[in-house]
ROZATI-930148 format. One record per residue (C-alpha): residue number from 0; x, y, z. Coordinates in Angstrom, 3 decimals, decimal comma. Layout:
<recs>
<rec k="NUM" px="X" py="Y" pz="Z"/>
...
</recs>
This chain:
<recs>
<rec k="0" px="100,841" py="89,163" pz="113,411"/>
<rec k="1" px="101,161" py="88,454" pz="109,695"/>
<rec k="2" px="101,405" py="84,939" pz="108,249"/>
<rec k="3" px="102,723" py="84,024" pz="104,783"/>
<rec k="4" px="104,562" py="87,233" pz="103,938"/>
<rec k="5" px="105,681" py="87,186" pz="100,296"/>
<rec k="6" px="108,470" py="89,204" pz="98,616"/>
<rec k="7" px="107,149" py="92,652" pz="97,692"/>
<rec k="8" px="104,398" py="92,650" pz="100,356"/>
<rec k="9" px="104,152" py="95,890" pz="102,354"/>
<rec k="10" px="102,620" py="96,453" pz="105,775"/>
<rec k="11" px="100,619" py="99,506" pz="106,772"/>
<rec k="12" px="99,351" py="99,760" pz="110,341"/>
<rec k="13" px="96,894" py="102,426" pz="111,481"/>
<rec k="14" px="95,370" py="103,096" pz="114,868"/>
<rec k="15" px="91,962" py="104,691" pz="114,362"/>
<rec k="16" px="89,944" py="106,316" pz="117,163"/>
<rec k="17" px="86,214" py="105,584" pz="117,528"/>
<rec k="18" px="85,476" py="109,006" pz="115,992"/>
<rec k="19" px="87,416" py="108,020" pz="112,824"/>
<rec k="20" px="90,531" py="110,110" pz="113,554"/>
<rec k="21" px="93,821" py="108,419" pz="112,603"/>
<rec k="22" px="95,973" py="108,473" pz="115,754"/>
<rec k="23" px="99,092" py="106,748" pz="114,408"/>
<rec k="24" px="100,313" py="105,319" pz="111,094"/>
<rec k="25" px="103,311" py="103,092" pz="110,435"/>
<rec k="26" px="104,454" py="101,869" pz="107,010"/>
<rec k="27" px="107,129" py="99,199" pz="106,637"/>
<rec k="28" px="109,519" py="98,586" pz="103,784"/>
<rec k="29" px="108,587" py="95,971" pz="101,155"/>
<rec k="30" px="109,557" py="92,415" pz="102,155"/>
<rec k="31" px="112,667" py="91,100" pz="100,425"/>
<rec k="32" px="112,023" py="87,387" pz="101,061"/>
<rec k="33" px="109,302" py="84,948" pz="102,099"/>
<rec k="34" px="108,575" py="84,818" pz="105,832"/>
<rec k="35" px="106,250" py="82,304" pz="107,461"/>
<rec k="36" px="105,436" py="84,650" pz="110,344"/>
<rec k="37" px="106,002" py="88,382" pz="110,883"/>
<rec k="38" px="105,168" py="90,559" pz="113,888"/>
<rec k="39" px="104,800" py="94,337" pz="113,784"/>
<rec k="40" px="103,438" py="96,975" pz="116,135"/>
<rec k="41" px="102,600" py="100,662" pz="116,082"/>
<rec k="42" px="101,603" py="103,331" pz="118,549"/>
<rec k="43" px="102,263" py="106,726" pz="120,034"/>
<rec k="44" px="104,636" py="107,529" pz="122,859"/>
<rec k="45" px="103,016" py="108,772" pz="126,053"/>
<rec k="46" px="103,408" py="112,463" pz="126,774"/>
<rec k="47" px="105,585" py="113,277" pz="129,742"/>
<rec k="48" px="104,075" py="115,653" pz="132,337"/>
</recs>
């Protein structure tokens, strides 16, 4: 959850394992207008057996 997003702000989300390995990274586009509240998520899809 991000509060007070300003034009030009960019989001970068990373999920980092306890051993320091980056498991997933997501980078959003720069904001075009002010937003009071913004929600973003990131992750990896589960492998199918």
